[in-house]
C-alpha positions in Angstrom: 51.3 193.9 261.8 51.9 190.9 259.5 54.0 188.2 261.1 57.2 187.0 259.5 56.9 183.7 257.6 59.9 181.6 256.9 59.8 179.7 253.6 62.2 176.7 253.6 63.4 175.4 250.3 65.7 172.3 250.3 67.9 172.5 247.2 69.8 169.7 245.5 70.9 169.6 241.8 67.8 171.5 240.5 69.5 174.2 238.4 66.8 173.6 235.7 63.9 174.4 238.0 65.2 176.6 240.9 64.7 180.0 239.3 61.0 179.3 238.5 60.5 178.0 242.1 62.1 181.0 243.8 60.5 183.5 241.4 57.1 182.3 242.6 58.1 182.8 246.2 59.6 186.3 245.9 56.6 187.4 244.0 54.1 186.3 246.6 51.4 188.9 247.5 52.4 188.3 251.2 55.7 190.2 251.5 57.0 189.7 255.0 59.0 186.6 254.1 62.3 185.0 255.1 63.3 182.8 252.2 65.8 180.1 253.2 67.4 178.1 250.4 69.3 175.1 251.9 71.9 174.0 249.4 72.3 170.4 250.3 75.7 169.8 248.7 74.6 170.4 245.1 77.1 169.4 242.4 75.5 171.6 239.7 74.9 175.3 239.6 72.1 175.3 242.1 74.2 176.9 244.9 75.4 179.7 242.6 71.8 180.4 241.4 70.8 180.7 245.1 73.5 183.2 245.7 72.3 185.3 242.7 68.8 185.4 244.3 70.4 186.7 247.5 71.7 189.7 245.5 68.3 190.2 243.8 66.2 190.1 247.0 67.4 190.8 250.5 64.8 188.4 252.0 66.6 185.4 250.4 69.5 183.7 252.2 71.4 180.5 251.2 72.8 177.9 253.5 75.5 175.7 252.0 75.9 172.3 253.6 77.2 168.8 253.0 74.7 166.5 251.4 72.4 164.9 254.0 69.2 164.4 252.2 65.8 166.2 252.1 65.0 165.6 255.8 68.4 166.9 256.9 68.0 170.0 254.7 64.6 170.8 256.1 65.7 170.3 259.7 68.6 172.7 258.9 66.2 175.3 257.5 63.9 175.0 260.6 66.8 175.7 262.9 67.7 178.8 260.9 64.2 180.1 260.6 63.2 183.2 262.6 59.6 183.6 261.5 56.5 182.8 263.5 55.2 180.6 260.7 56.9 178.0 258.4 56.1 177.1 254.9 57.9 174.4 252.9 58.5 174.3 249.2 60.4 171.6 247.2 62.8 173.3 244.8 61.4 171.6 241.7 57.8 172.8 242.5 56.3 176.2 242.3 53.5 178.3 243.8 50.5 180.4 242.9 51.3 184.0 243.8 48.7 184.4 246.6 48.9 181.0 248.3 50.9 182.1 251.3 48.7 185.2 251.9 45.5 183.0 251.7 46.9 180.5 254.2 48.1 183.2 256.6 44.7 185.0 256.5 42.9 181.7 257.2 45.2 180.9 260.2 44.8 184.4 261.6 41.0 184.7 261.2 40.4 181.2 262.6 43.1 181.3 265.3 44.5 178.1 263.8 48.0 176.8 264.4 48.0 175.1 260.9 46.3 176.3 257.7 46.0 173.9 254.9 45.1 174.2 251.2 45.2 172.0 248.2 47.7 171.3 245.5 47.8 170.9 241.7 49.3 167.6 240.6 51.3 168.5 237.5 52.9 166.4 234.8 54.2 167.3 231.3 50.7 166.8 229.8 48.2 167.8 232.5 47.4 169.6 235.7 44.9 168.1 238.2 43.9 170.0 241.3 43.2 168.2 244.6 41.4 170.2 247.3 38.2 170.5 249.2 35.9 173.1 247.7 35.0 174.6 251.1 36.5 176.5 253.9 36.4 174.9 257.3 38.0 174.6 260.7 38.8 171.3 262.4 40.4 169.9 265.5 43.2 167.3 265.6 40.9 164.3 265.5 38.9 165.5 262.6 41.9 166.4 260.5 43.6 163.1 261.3 40.5 161.3 260.1 40.4 163.3 256.9 44.1 162.4 256.3 43.6 158.8 257.0 40.6 158.5 254.8 42.1 160.6 252.0 39.2 163.0 251.9 40.8 166.3 251.0 44.0 166.5 253.0 47.3 165.4 251.6 50.0 163.7 253.7 52.5 166.1 252.3 54.2 168.8 254.3 54.3 171.4 251.6 50.8 172.7 251.0 50.3 173.9 254.6 51.3 176.8 256.8 52.5 176.0 260.4 53.2 177.9 263.5 56.9 177.3 264.1 56.5 176.3 267.7 54.8 173.1 266.6 58.2 171.9 265.5 59.8 172.5 268.9 60.4 168.8 269.6 60.0 167.4 266.1 62.4 166.7 263.3 62.1 165.0 259.9 63.7 161.5 260.0 67.1 161.8 258.4 68.0 159.1 255.8 64.4 158.2 255.1 62.1 158.9 252.2 58.3 159.6 252.5 59.5 161.7 255.5 56.4 163.8 255.4 54.3 160.8 256.5 56.5 160.5 259.7 55.8 164.0 261.0 52.5 165.5 259.7 50.2 163.5 261.9 52.2 164.6 265.0 51.8 168.2 263.8 48.1 167.8 263.5 48.0 166.2 266.9 49.8 169.2 268.5 47.5 171.8 266.9 44.3 172.8 268.6 42.7 174.3 265.5 43.5 173.6 261.8 41.9 175.6 259.1 41.4 174.7 255.4 40.9 177.0 252.5 39.0 176.2 249.3 42.0 176.8 247.0 44.8 174.8 245.5 47.9 177.0 245.3 50.9 174.6 245.4 52.1 173.0 242.1 53.4 169.6 242.8 55.4 168.7 239.7 56.1 165.0 238.9 59.3 164.6 237.1 61.0 161.5 235.7 63.7 160.2 237.9 62.4 161.7 241.1 63.0 159.8 244.3 59.3 159.0 244.9 58.4 158.0 241.4 61.6 156.2 240.4 62.1 152.5 240.4 60.8 150.7 243.4 63.5 149.9 246.1 63.7 148.7 249.7 64.2 152.3 250.7 60.6 153.0 249.7 59.3 150.6 252.3 59.7 153.4 254.9 56.2 154.5 254.0 54.8 151.2 255.4 56.8 151.7 258.6 55.6 155.2 259.0 51.9 154.2 258.5 52.3 151.5 261.0 53.7 154.1 263.4 50.6 156.2 262.8 48.4 153.2 263.6 50.2 152.6 266.9 49.9 156.3 267.7 46.2 156.4 266.9 45.6 153.3 269.1 47.1 155.1 272.0 45.4 158.5 271.6 42.5 158.3 269.1 40.8 155.0 269.7 37.8 156.1 267.6 40.0 156.3 264.5 41.7 152.8 264.8 39.7 151.2 262.0 40.5 154.1 259.7 44.2 153.9 260.6 44.2 150.1 260.0 42.8 150.6 256.5 45.4 153.3 255.9 48.2 151.0 256.9 46.9 147.7 255.4 46.3 149.1 252.0 49.9 150.4 251.9 51.2 147.1 253.3 49.4 145.1 250.6 50.7 147.3 247.9 54.3 147.2 249.1 54.3 143.5 249.5 53.3 143.1 245.9 55.9 145.6 244.8 58.6 143.6 246.7 57.4 140.4 245.0 57.4 142.0 241.6 60.9 143.5 242.1 62.6 140.4 243.6 63.1 141.8 247.1 62.6 138.4 248.7 63.8 139.3 252.2 61.6 142.3 252.4 58.7 140.4 250.8 58.8 137.7 253.4 59.2 140.1 256.3 56.1 142.2 255.4 54.1 139.1 254.5 54.8 137.8 258.0 53.7 141.2 259.4 50.5 140.9 257.3 49.8 137.5 258.9 50.0 139.1 262.3 47.3 141.6 261.4 45.0 139.3 259.5 42.5 138.8 262.3 42.2 142.5 262.8 41.8 143.0 259.1 38.9 140.5 258.9 37.2 142.1 261.9 37.5 145.7 260.6 33.9 146.7 259.8 35.0 149.7 257.7 37.5 147.9 255.5 36.3 147.0 252.0 36.0 143.3 251.2 38.3 143.9 248.2 41.1 144.9 250.6 40.5 141.9 252.9 40.5 139.5 249.9 43.7 141.0 248.6 45.3 140.4 252.0 44.1 136.8 252.0 45.4 136.2 248.5 48.8 137.5 249.4 49.0 135.2 252.4 47.9 132.2 250.4 50.6 132.8 247.8 48.3 134.1 245.1 49.6 137.6 245.1 51.1 137.2 241.7 47.6 137.3 240.3 46.8 140.7 241.7 47.4 144.1 240.2 50.3 146.0 241.8 
């Protein structure tokens, strides 16, 4: 018998996109779905559109709540979910019709607690798929390495299927952006087996004005904090991956420092420049780190960051 899969969709002021998103969920070839729309205090017609979907399809339910942000909405959906598996969809994205079935079959056949796929990066002018053109099964260490080295695994939460019990003691950090980065590595760590399919079935749509791609702000520095958390976690549990985790963190730190400088965030710029100084010996000793990254770190510390591309 097919297990129930809970699909969690945080919804906030997406009346232009919600119908397309939900349409591609209800039309999935995998039918045993619980579709949870979490209306996170929308001020447009998103909540009403969700209610209409409840009338069209009995598998759909809507939770209306005060605005608490994406993490809070996802946490709310997880608490409400009754399926054995969880799948996350952002409400301005959409799916290929067979993606959930393909991930479920992979998890089942490989006795995996997580099944991953790929995604299609979509703009107004083009669609670019990102995925490994192979099926494979990996353990926690191998999958973390693939994520840290950006081989074929995104750091996003939404192109993967998870056994719900992996979230038993985990929550998305409320009030932060780049929240996927804070939790995915812990999910990989808890899973004994992780399977990957050679398909990209999630359409990640970049829209003007989105939180991630809008103007740089201090709030976006959470990604540096999360990557440093990952480095510390790896140091304690996966010592063979420390150099990869250092690269993962340092590249982001360099980029964020330059963004702070460009956008006049002097307090944040000085803070992370000082943190970079604390890491410089490790950076220079890292045998796997490119000299280009090392030189960029040195130039930032010497005050020559203004000459570097951001």
